[in-house]
C-alpha positions as CSV (number, residue, x, y, z in Angstrom):
1,M,20.5,64.2,27.3
2,S,24.2,64.2,26.6
3,D,26.6,63.1,29.2
4,P,29.0,66.0,30.0
5,T,31.6,63.6,31.3
6,D,32.0,61.7,28.0
7,P,34.0,63.5,25.3
8,T,32.9,60.9,22.7
9,D,29.2,61.4,23.3
10,T,28.3,61.4,19.6
11,K,27.7,58.4,17.5
12,P,31.0,56.8,17.0
13,P,32.6,56.8,13.6
14,T,32.0,53.7,11.5
15,G,35.5,53.8,10.0
16,P,35.8,54.8,6.4
17,A,32.0,55.1,6.0
18,A,31.5,57.4,9.0
19,A,28.9,60.1,8.4
20,S,30.0,63.6,7.9
21,G,28.9,66.4,10.3
22,P,26.5,69.2,9.7
23,S,29.2,71.7,8.8
24,G,32.8,71.9,7.6
25,A,34.6,69.5,5.3
26,T,32.7,66.5,3.9
27,G,35.7,64.2,3.5
28,T,36.7,62.2,0.4
29,P,33.8,61.7,-2.0
30,G,32.7,58.1,-1.8
31,G,35.3,57.4,0.9
32,P,35.9,58.2,4.5
33,Q,34.1,61.1,6.1
34,P,35.2,63.1,9.2
35,E,33.5,62.5,12.5
36,A,31.2,65.2,13.8
37,L,32.4,66.4,17.3
38,R,29.9,67.7,19.8
39,F,29.6,71.5,19.6
40,F,31.9,71.6,16.6
41,G,30.4,69.4,13.9
42,T,33.1,68.9,11.3
43,T,34.5,72.5,11.5
44,W,37.7,71.0,13.1
45,V,38.9,69.5,9.8
46,A,39.8,72.9,8.2
47,R,39.2,74.9,11.3
48,D,36.6,77.1,9.6
49,G,32.9,77.7,10.0
50,G,33.2,79.5,13.3
51,Y,35.7,77.0,14.7
52,G,37.4,79.7,16.8
53,L,34.2,81.1,18.2
54,R,33.0,77.6,19.1
55,R,36.2,76.9,21.0
56,A,35.7,80.2,22.9
57,G,32.1,79.3,23.6
58,V,32.9,75.8,24.9
59,A,35.7,77.2,27.1
60,A,33.5,79.9,28.6
61,G,30.5,77.6,29.0
62,S,32.5,74.8,30.7
63,L,34.2,77.2,33.0
64,A,30.9,78.9,33.9
65,A,29.3,75.5,34.5
66,A,32.2,74.5,36.7
67,V,31.9,77.6,38.8
68,A,28.2,77.1,39.2
69,G,28.7,73.5,40.2
70,A,31.3,74.5,42.8
71,L,28.8,76.9,44.3
72,V,26.2,74.2,44.5
73,L,28.6,71.9,46.2
74,R,29.5,74.7,48.7
75,F,25.8,75.1,49.6
76,A,25.5,71.4,50.1
77,Y,28.6,71.3,52.3
78,E,27.1,74.2,54.4
79,G,23.9,72.1,54.7
80,L,25.9,69.3,56.2
81,A,27.6,71.6,58.6
82,I,24.2,72.8,59.8
83,A,23.0,69.2,60.2
84,Q,26.1,68.6,62.3
85,V,26.9,65.2,60.8
86,G,30.4,65.3,62.3
87,G,33.9,66.0,61.1
88,F,34.5,62.4,60.0
89,V,31.6,62.4,57.5
90,N,32.5,65.8,56.3
91,G,36.1,64.8,55.6
92,L,35.0,61.6,54.0
93,L,32.7,63.5,51.6
94,I,35.5,65.9,50.7
95,V,37.8,63.1,49.9
96,M,35.2,61.3,47.8
97,F,34.4,64.4,45.7
98,A,38.1,65.1,45.3
99,V,38.8,61.6,44.1
100,C,35.8,61.5,41.7
101,T,36.8,64.9,40.3
102,A,40.3,63.8,39.6
103,V,39.1,60.5,38.0
104,A,36.6,62.4,35.9
105,F,39.3,64.9,34.7
106,Q,41.7,62.1,33.9
107,R,39.2,59.9,32.0
108,T,37.7,62.8,30.1
109,W,41.2,64.1,29.1
110,E,42.2,60.6,27.9
111,G,39.0,60.4,25.9
112,F,40.1,63.4,23.9
113,V,43.1,61.5,22.5
114,S,42.2,57.8,22.5
115,R,39.3,55.4,22.3
116,P,38.7,53.4,25.6
117,A,40.4,50.0,25.5
118,D,37.6,48.5,27.5
119,P,34.2,50.2,26.7
120,A,32.5,48.1,29.4
121,R,34.8,49.4,32.1
122,E,34.3,53.0,30.8
123,E,30.6,52.5,31.1
124,A,31.0,51.2,34.7
125,L,32.8,54.5,35.6
126,R,29.9,56.5,34.3
127,S,28.4,57.2,37.7
128,L,31.7,58.0,39.3
129,K,32.4,60.5,36.5
130,A,29.0,62.1,37.0
131,V,29.8,62.6,40.7
132,G,33.1,64.3,39.7
133,F,31.5,66.4,37.0
134,L,33.7,69.3,37.9
135,G,36.7,67.5,36.7
136,A,35.1,66.7,33.3
137,L,34.1,70.4,32.9
138,L,37.6,71.6,33.7
139,A,39.0,69.1,31.2
140,Y,36.7,70.6,28.5
141,F,37.8,74.1,29.6
142,V,41.5,73.4,29.4
143,R,41.4,71.4,26.1
144,S,39.3,74.1,24.4
145,L,42.0,76.6,25.0
146,F,44.1,75.1,22.2
147,E,41.9,72.8,20.2
148,A,38.4,71.3,20.0
149,P,38.0,68.6,22.6
150,G,38.4,65.3,20.8
151,E,40.0,66.9,17.7
152,K,43.3,65.1,18.0
153,L,41.7,61.7,18.1
154,A,39.2,62.4,15.3
155,R,41.9,63.9,13.1
156,A,44.2,60.9,13.5
157,E,41.4,58.4,12.8
158,Y,40.2,60.4,9.8
159,E,43.7,60.7,8.3
160,T,44.3,57.0,8.8
161,A,41.0,56.1,7.1
162,R,41.8,58.3,4.2
163,A,45.2,56.7,3.8
164,Q,43.7,53.3,3.9
165,Y,41.0,54.2,1.4
166,E,43.5,55.7,-1.1
167,N,46.1,52.9,-0.8
168,G,45.7,50.7,-3.9
169,P,42.9,48.5,-4.9
170,S,41.7,45.6,-2.8
171,A,42.1,42.0,-3.8
172,I,38.4,41.7,-3.4
173,P,36.4,42.9,-6.4
174,P,33.6,45.3,-5.7
175,P,30.2,43.6,-5.8
176,S,27.9,44.1,-8.7
177,P,25.1,46.6,-7.9
178,R,21.7,45.1,-7.3
179,P,18.5,46.3,-5.6
180,T,18.3,45.2,-2.0
181,S,16.8,46.2,1.3
182,L,20.2,45.9,3.0
183,T,21.9,49.1,4.2
184,P,25.5,49.2,2.9
185,R,28.0,49.4,5.7
186,T,31.6,49.0,4.5
187,P,32.3,48.5,0.8
188,A,34.3,45.3,-0.1
189,S,37.0,47.5,-1.5
190,T,37.8,49.0,1.9
191,I,37.7,46.0,4.2
192,H,41.3,44.8,3.4
193,H,42.7,46.9,6.2
194,M,40.7,45.0,8.8
195,M,42.3,41.7,8.0
196,N,45.7,40.3,8.9
197,S,48.8,40.7,6.8
198,S,48.0,37.6,4.7
199,G,44.6,39.1,3.6
200,A,42.6,36.4,5.4
201,A,39.6,37.1,7.6
202,I,40.5,33.9,9.6
203,E,43.8,32.1,9.5
204,A,44.7,28.9,11.4
205,R,48.1,27.3,11.7
206,G,48.6,24.0,13.6
207,F,45.4,24.7,15.4
208,T,44.4,22.0,17.9
209,V,41.6,21.6,20.4
210,V,41.7,18.9,23.2
211,R,38.7,18.1,25.4
212,G,39.6,15.7,28.1
213,P,41.2,12.6,26.6
214,R,39.9,13.4,23.1
215,T,41.5,15.6,20.5
216,V,38.5,17.3,18.9
217,L,40.5,19.3,16.2
218,R,43.9,18.2,15.1
219,G,46.5,20.4,13.5
220,L,44.3,22.5,11.3
221,D,45.8,24.8,8.7
222,F,43.4,26.9,6.7
223,S,42.5,30.5,5.7
224,V,39.1,32.1,5.2
225,P,39.0,34.9,2.6
226,P,37.3,38.2,3.5
227,G,33.9,39.3,2.1
228,R,33.0,35.7,1.0
229,I,30.9,32.8,2.2
230,T,33.0,29.9,3.5
231,G,31.2,26.7,4.2
232,L,32.3,24.5,7.1
233,L,31.0,21.1,6.1
234,G,31.2,17.6,7.6
235,P,29.2,15.0,9.5
236,S,27.8,15.6,13.0
237,G,30.5,15.3,15.6
238,C,33.4,16.2,13.3
239,G,34.3,19.4,15.2
240,K,32.4,22.1,13.3
241,T,30.8,23.7,16.4
242,T,34.1,23.5,18.3
243,L,35.9,25.3,15.6
244,M,33.2,28.0,15.5
245,R,33.4,28.4,19.2
246,A,37.2,28.8,18.9
247,V,36.7,31.5,16.2
248,T,34.4,33.5,18.5
249,G,36.8,33.1,21.4
250,T,34.7,30.9,23.7
251,Q,36.6,27.6,23.3
252,A,39.1,26.5,26.0
253,N,42.1,24.2,25.7
254,V,43.4,25.3,22.3
255,T,46.9,25.3,20.9
256,G,48.4,26.6,17.7
257,T,47.6,29.8,16.0
258,L,44.1,31.1,15.2
259,N,43.9,34.8,14.0
260,V,40.5,36.5,13.4
261,L,40.3,39.8,11.6
262,G,44.0,40.4,12.2
263,R,43.8,39.7,16.0
264,P,44.2,36.5,18.1
265,A,40.9,34.7,18.5
266,G,39.2,35.8,21.7
267,D,40.8,39.3,21.8
268,P,38.3,41.7,23.5
269,V,38.5,44.2,20.6
270,L,36.8,41.5,18.4
271,R,33.6,41.3,20.4
272,P,31.7,44.0,18.6
273,R,33.1,42.9,15.2
274,I,31.8,39.3,15.3
275,G,28.2,38.1,15.1
276,Y,27.6,34.5,16.3
277,V,24.4,32.6,15.6
278,T,24.1,29.3,17.5
279,Q,22.2,26.2,16.3
280,A,19.3,26.9,18.6
281,P,17.5,30.2,18.1
282,S,18.7,32.6,20.8
283,V,15.5,34.5,21.4
284,Y,13.0,35.0,24.2
285,D,9.6,33.5,23.3
286,D,7.6,35.8,25.6
287,L,9.0,39.0,23.9
288,T,8.1,40.4,20.5
289,V,10.6,40.4,17.7
290,R,11.3,44.1,18.2
291,Q,11.6,43.7,22.0
292,N,14.2,40.9,21.5
293,L,16.2,43.1,19.3
294,A,15.9,46.1,21.6
295,Y,17.1,44.1,24.5
296,F,20.2,42.8,22.7
297,A,20.8,46.3,21.3
298,D,20.8,47.7,24.8
299,V,23.4,45.2,25.8
300,L,25.5,46.1,22.8
301,H,25.1,49.8,23.1
302,P,24.2,50.7,26.7
303,G,23.4,54.1,28.0
304,R,21.0,56.9,27.1
305,R,23.4,58.6,24.7
306,H,23.1,55.5,22.4
307,R,19.3,55.5,22.3
308,D,19.0,56.7,18.7
309,Q,21.8,54.4,17.6
310,R,20.0,51.4,19.1
311,A,16.7,52.4,17.5
312,E,18.4,52.7,14.1
313,A,20.2,49.3,14.6
314,V,16.9,47.5,15.4
315,T,15.1,49.0,12.4
316,R,18.0,48.1,10.1
317,A,18.2,44.5,11.4
318,L,14.5,44.0,11.0
319,A,14.7,45.1,7.3
320,D,17.8,43.0,6.8
321,V,16.0,39.8,7.6
322,D,12.6,40.9,6.2
323,L,10.8,40.8,9.5
324,T,9.5,44.3,9.6
325,D,5.9,43.1,9.2
326,H,6.4,40.7,12.1
327,A,8.2,43.2,14.4
328,D,5.3,43.2,17.0
329,A,4.7,39.4,16.9
330,L,5.7,37.3,19.9
331,A,8.8,35.3,19.0
332,G,7.3,32.1,20.5
333,R,4.5,32.2,17.8
334,L,6.8,32.5,14.8
335,S,7.7,29.6,12.5
336,G,11.1,27.9,12.8
337,G,12.5,29.8,9.8
338,Q,11.3,33.2,11.2
339,R,12.9,32.4,14.6
340,S,16.1,31.6,12.9
341,R,15.9,35.0,11.1
342,V,15.3,36.7,14.5
343,S,18.6,35.1,15.8
344,L,20.3,36.3,12.6
345,A,18.9,39.8,13.1
346,V,20.4,39.9,16.7
347,A,23.8,39.0,15.2
348,L,23.5,41.8,12.7
349,L,22.7,44.5,15.2
350,G,26.4,45.6,15.5
351,S,27.0,45.5,11.7
352,P,29.7,42.8,12.3
353,D,32.7,42.3,10.0
354,L,32.4,38.5,10.5
355,L,29.2,36.4,10.8
356,V,29.6,32.9,12.3
357,L,26.5,30.8,11.6
358,D,26.3,27.3,13.2
359,E,23.9,25.2,11.0
360,P,21.4,28.1,10.5
361,T,19.3,26.1,8.0
362,V,18.9,22.8,10.0
363,G,15.2,21.7,10.1
364,L,14.0,24.3,7.6
365,D,12.0,23.5,4.4
366,P,13.7,24.0,1.0
367,A,12.0,27.4,0.4
368,L,13.2,28.8,3.7
369,R,16.7,27.5,3.2
370,R,16.8,29.1,-0.2
371,D,15.6,32.5,1.2
372,L,18.3,32.4,4.0
373,W,21.0,31.6,1.6
374,D,19.9,34.4,-0.7
375,L,20.2,36.7,2.4
376,F,23.7,35.4,3.2
377,H,24.8,36.2,-0.3
378,R,23.4,39.7,-0.2
379,I,25.1,40.4,3.2
380,A,28.4,39.2,1.7
381,A,28.0,41.1,-1.6
382,D,26.6,44.4,-0.4
383,R,28.6,44.8,2.8
384,G,31.8,42.9,2.3
385,T,30.9,40.8,5.4
386,T,32.7,37.5,5.9
387,L,30.4,34.6,6.6
388,L,31.5,31.2,8.1
389,V,28.5,28.9,7.7
390,S,28.5,25.3,9.0
391,S,26.3,22.5,7.7
392,H,26.2,18.8,7.4
393,V,24.0,19.0,4.3
394,M,26.3,18.6,1.3
395,D,24.0,20.2,-1.3
396,E,24.5,23.5,0.6
397,A,28.2,23.3,-0.3
398,E,27.4,24.5,-3.8
399,R,26.1,27.8,-2.4
400,C,29.5,28.7,-0.8
401,H,32.4,30.5,-2.4
402,R,34.9,28.3,-0.5
403,L,34.7,25.1,1.5
404,L,36.4,23.6,4.6
405,L,35.7,19.9,4.7
406,L,36.1,18.3,8.2
407,R,36.1,14.7,9.1
408,E,36.9,13.4,12.7
409,G,38.6,16.6,13.6
410,E,40.9,16.7,10.6
411,L,40.7,19.0,7.6
412,L,40.2,17.0,4.4
413,A,40.0,20.0,2.0
414,D,40.3,23.8,1.9
415,D,39.2,24.8,-1.6
416,T,36.5,26.2,-3.9
417,P,33.6,23.9,-4.9
418,D,34.7,23.9,-8.5
419,A,38.3,23.0,-7.6
420,L,37.2,20.2,-5.4
421,R,35.1,18.6,-8.1
422,R,37.9,19.0,-10.7
423,R,40.6,17.7,-8.4
424,N,38.6,14.6,-7.4
425,D,37.1,14.1,-10.9
426,T,33.5,14.1,-9.5
427,A,30.2,15.7,-10.5
428,T,29.2,17.0,-7.0
429,V,30.9,18.2,-3.9
430,E,29.3,15.3,-1.9
431,E,31.0,12.8,-4.2
432,A,34.3,14.7,-3.8
433,F,33.9,14.6,0.0
434,L,33.2,10.8,0.0
435,R,36.2,10.2,-2.2
436,L,38.4,12.2,0.2
437,V,37.0,10.2,3.1
438,D,37.9,7.0,1.4
439,T,41.3,8.2,0.4
440,A,42.0,9.2,4.0
441,A,40.8,5.8,5.3
442,A,42.9,4.0,2.7
443,I,46.0,6.0,3.7
444,A,45.4,5.3,7.4
445,T,45.0,1.5,6.7
446,T,47.6,0.8,4.0
447,G,49.8,3.9,3.9
448,H,49.1,4.2,0.1
449,T,46.8,6.5,-1.8
450,P,44.2,4.4,-3.9
451,H,43.9,4.9,-7.6
452,P,40.7,6.8,-8.7
453,A,39.5,3.6,-10.5
454,Q,39.4,1.9,-7.1
455,A,36.6,4.3,-5.8
456,P,33.8,2.2,-4.2
457,A,30.7,1.6,-6.2
458,N,28.4,3.2,-3.7
459,H,29.7,6.7,-4.7
460,P,31.1,6.5,-8.3
461,A,33.4,9.2,-9.6
462,H,30.8,10.2,-12.3
463,E,27.1,10.3,-12.2
464,D,26.8,8.7,-15.7
465,Q,28.9,5.6,-14.6
466,P,26.9,2.4,-14.1
């Protein structure tokens, strides 16, 4: 059932790709679509398709429901009088209903013009708004007198999305079409508005993390391009996981600047836009794959009004990671690679703009590693999703569009694999990394950069060298 106290009790728009409603305007072809409002569909765009009659119907219906609710409350009050519960209790109940009605009116009215800044807090007020349902109904009645409830917010978001869609080409070229089981979410050509002014999905300036007496990350300066796979490579203990925790907003004792999707790392608005997969699979062994996803989907989209949205998200995530045939298998009986894919499916439930994957292929056989990397590339190409993938296996560097090479908390390189090989005159990224390590060590020891001919023999500059 719909919640009468929630003006946004429809599936929320997904930005430029929001689905059009059953009637009214259909938006820009191939671009943003207007949000369907409850009782109005998309008739609010051009105010046609019976828009005026719908407003009159909503106004009359909400007023009639408010009158009926007031009569019910009056009968309840008379019942309390008959029961002789006392004047104090009667007064307390009157005050409670009055406060709940006022809060419900205020929150419902605000919901017509702005999205809640804290969805979790809004969900916590759900019961209170239900008690004060008269306030919500009155808010619908008053708003319907001059526009469709929620029209102002929907129109502002729709016009903003259209302007963003029509403003010039993105720096990210559209992916080449290919058959895939992935459901397209946001084309790469429209994700530029979600980043910061520099066009980077992640940008760090002078970023430092101190843990106790140890400086784990030291003065990092780098940027991660949107819609691409950036590899975070380095030996164990170099600070990869710490940096990923900082990107997701869970790392303490940080200084410097770290912006993620145009906001400071850890900003609450980023929570639904980031998917984080830790090294250990985050699944419950005694639940099936589908039950695991359903549980996390319920955390992400709580409430009965999101039931259909949760079911769609679970079905899509299962297809994304190719686990539809194993949906009813217990997670504890899956192989290591399948369990890793379940964790990835959990991260994909919210269709995130940024996926942070902490050594997702560790311990997997070559075939499973290949399949996962193929999946990562499809997610980036078909959805414009940014992926930050950590690894200590250097041959995986060749699969990334860009690389961040870390060593003892310092950034040795921020470049593409091809550029790293050319700049260091090596045949592989691993050789380039070792050369950078030796150069850094030589500078720290002597203060001078060694000549390329002085590269140690255990990792020559060229494979064909003796």
